[in-house]
C-alpha positions in Angstrom: -35.4 -26.9 -18.3 -34.1 -23.2 -17.7 -30.8 -22.8 -17.2 -30.4 -20.9 -13.7 -28.3 -17.3 -13.4 -25.4 -17.2 -11.2 -25.7 -15.4 -8.0 -23.9 -12.7 -7.8 -21.7 -12.1 -5.5 -22.7 -11.7 -2.0 -22.5 -8.5 -0.5 -21.1 -7.6 3.0 -23.4 -7.4 5.5 -22.1 -3.4 7.1 -24.1 -3.5 10.2 -22.3 -7.1 10.7 -19.0 -5.0 10.2 -20.0 -2.1 12.1 -20.8 -4.8 15.3 -17.5 -6.0 14.8 -15.7 -2.5 15.0 -17.9 -1.2 17.5 -16.9 -4.8 19.9 -13.1 -3.7 18.8 -13.1 -0.4 19.9 -15.5 -1.0 23.0 -12.2 -3.7 23.8 -9.3 -1.2 23.5 -11.4 1.1 25.8 -12.1 -1.3 28.7 -8.0 -2.5 28.1 -6.8 1.2 28.1 -9.1 1.4 31.3 -7.7 -1.3 32.6 -4.3 0.1 32.0 -5.2 3.5 33.9 -6.6 1.1 37.0 -3.2 -1.1 37.3 -1.2 2.5 37.4 -3.7 3.9 40.2 -4.3 0.6 42.4 -1.2 -1.5 41.6 -0.2 -4.7 39.5 -2.1 -6.8 42.3 -5.5 -5.0 41.0 -8.8 -7.5 41.0 -11.2 -7.2 38.4 -14.1 -6.4 40.7 -11.5 -3.2 41.3 -10.6 -2.7 37.7 -14.2 -2.9 37.2 -15.0 -0.4 39.3 -12.0 2.2 37.9 -13.3 1.9 34.8 -17.1 2.7 36.2 -18.3 -0.8 34.5 -20.1 -4.1 36.4 -17.5 -7.0 36.4 -20.2 -9.1 34.3 -19.2 -6.4 31.0 -15.7 -7.4 31.7 -16.7 -10.6 31.5 -18.5 -10.1 28.3 -15.7 -9.0 26.2 -12.6 -11.0 28.7 -13.1 -14.7 29.2 -10.8 -14.2 32.5 -8.4 -12.6 33.9 -5.3 -14.3 32.4 -7.1 -12.9 28.9 -7.6 -9.4 29.9 -4.0 -9.5 30.7 -2.8 -11.0 27.4 -4.9 -7.8 25.8 -3.0 -5.3 28.3 0.3 -6.5 27.0 -0.5 -6.5 23.6 -2.4 -3.0 23.8 0.5 -2.0 25.7 3.1 -3.1 23.2 1.1 -1.6 20.0 0.9 2.1 21.5 3.6 2.2 23.3 6.4 -0.3 23.5 7.0 -1.2 19.5 6.4 3.0 18.6 8.9 3.9 21.3 11.3 1.0 20.0 10.4 2.3 16.3 11.7 5.7 16.7 15.0 4.7 18.5 15.7 2.4 15.7 15.3 5.1 13.0 17.1 8.1 15.2 19.3 10.0 13.6 22.7 8.7 15.2 25.4 6.5 14.6 27.9 3.7 16.3 27.9 4.2 20.3 25.1 6.6 20.2 22.6 4.5 18.5 23.7 1.5 20.5 23.0 3.0 23.7 19.6 4.9 22.5 18.1 1.5 21.5 18.5 -0.2 24.7 17.8 3.1 27.0 14.2 3.7 25.3 13.7 -0.4 25.7 14.6 0.1 29.9 13.0 3.3 30.4 9.8 2.7 28.1 9.5 -0.9 30.6 11.0 0.8 33.4 8.2 3.7 32.9 5.4 1.4 33.9 6.4 -0.3 37.1 3.1 -1.8 37.7 2.1 -3.1 34.6 5.4 -4.7 33.9 4.6 -7.1 37.1 0.6 -7.4 36.3 1.4 -9.0 33.2 4.2 -11.1 34.0 2.5 -12.9 36.9 0.0 -14.0 34.4 1.4 -17.6 33.5 -1.0 -18.6 30.5 0.5 -19.7 27.3 -1.5 -16.3 25.5 0.8 -14.4 27.2 3.5 -15.7 26.6 2.5 -15.3 23.0 1.9 -11.8 23.1 5.4 -11.2 25.2 7.2 -13.0 22.3 5.3 -11.5 19.4 6.3 -8.3 20.7 9.9 -8.5 21.0 10.0 -10.8 17.8 8.6 -7.4 16.2 11.1 -4.9 17.7 13.6 -8.1 16.6 12.5 -7.9 12.9 12.7 -4.1 12.7 16.2 -4.1 14.3 17.3 -6.6 11.8 16.1 -4.5 9.1 18.2 -1.6 10.2 21.4 -3.4 10.7 21.1 -5.2 7.5 20.5 -1.7 5.7 23.5 0.1 7.1 26.0 -3.1 7.0 24.9 -3.2 3.1 25.3 0.4 2.9 29.0 -0.1 3.6 29.7 -3.6 2.1 29.5 -5.8 4.8 28.2 -9.0 4.7 24.6 -8.9 6.5 23.6 -12.9 6.6 23.8 -12.2 10.5 21.9 -9.7 10.8 18.7 -11.4 11.7 20.0 -13.8 14.9 22.1 -11.3 15.9 18.9 -9.0 15.8 17.4 -11.6 17.9 19.8 -12.3 20.2 20.2 -8.5 21.2 16.9 -7.9 21.4 16.3 -11.0 23.9 19.4 -10.7 26.0 17.8 -7.0 26.6 14.3 -8.3 27.4 15.8 -11.1 29.8 18.3 -9.0 31.6 15.5 -5.8 31.9 13.2 -8.5 33.2 15.4 -9.9 36.1 16.3 -6.1 36.7 12.9 -5.3 37.0 12.3 -8.3 39.3 15.3 -7.7 41.6 16.5 -3.9 40.7 20.3 -4.3 42.2 21.2 -1.2 40.1 20.0 2.1 38.7 18.6 2.0 35.4 21.4 3.9 33.9 23.9 1.5 35.1 21.9 -1.2 33.8 21.5 0.4 30.4 25.5 0.9 30.3 26.2 -2.3 30.8 24.2 -3.7 28.4 25.1 -1.1 25.9 28.9 -2.1 27.1 28.1 -5.5 25.9 26.6 -5.3 22.3 28.9 -2.3 21.3 31.6 -4.9 22.0 30.3 -7.4 20.3 29.3 -4.7 17.2 32.3 -3.6 17.2 33.6 -7.1 16.7 31.2 -7.7 13.6 32.4 -4.3 12.3 35.9 -5.6 12.6 35.4 -8.4 10.0 33.1 -6.8 7.9 30.4 -9.4 9.3 32.0 -12.6 7.2 31.1 -15.5 9.5 34.5 -16.9 7.2 36.9 -13.8 8.2 36.1 -14.4 11.6 36.4 -18.2 11.4 39.9 -17.5 9.7 41.0 -15.4 12.0 42.9 -15.9 15.1 41.2 -15.7 18.6 43.5 -15.1 21.4 42.4 -14.2 24.7 41.7 -10.8 25.8 44.6 -8.6 27.6 44.1 -7.4 31.2 44.5 -4.0 31.5 48.0 -3.1 33.6 46.2 -2.6 37.0 44.4 -6.0 37.2 47.7 -7.2 36.1 49.6 -6.1 39.4 
């Protein structure tokens, strides 16, 4: 019996690839249109209003998104990819040091979110698991970027970098939750929020530097209660 020649590599179907890219591009266009509709009509905008603002039928939206929750998740991912993460990357690589860098990172996060007062509640009103996952993923990306920056700066002066990752996640998680609470019920100005968050973060970072980032040095050091300023002792 004649031996069969092995089949060659399957060629990629160029039409499928182009169609897939078309769907991705079209989906992004619809998400960008949704962002504009939210900015114009507010966080309670309906699917009918979104479709009208974009200039398509609601059927077109449902062709690309399962439901409003699916669209909301896509909005969060698009906002993170095009605005939040690039802004935070720029802040983390700013030519600043110490207190100024700490405040700048927090300022950029708060101002980026505060600059979109309608988009933030639109996203947060969606309680789906996919939205929560999209929010968590964006925060993890920012925390990992912060962790890299902390490790590099700490290693450059010979500090122990073992705690850089949990510290980064704690800072990002705390700032995100505080900003979320403030957006829901703003009882102070954005700059006051930034200053309070900087006050906490900066003093924590100072303490880390003072023990060289070493857990052993921290645990071996005395931990006296802080001394109140004189005017509070009167």
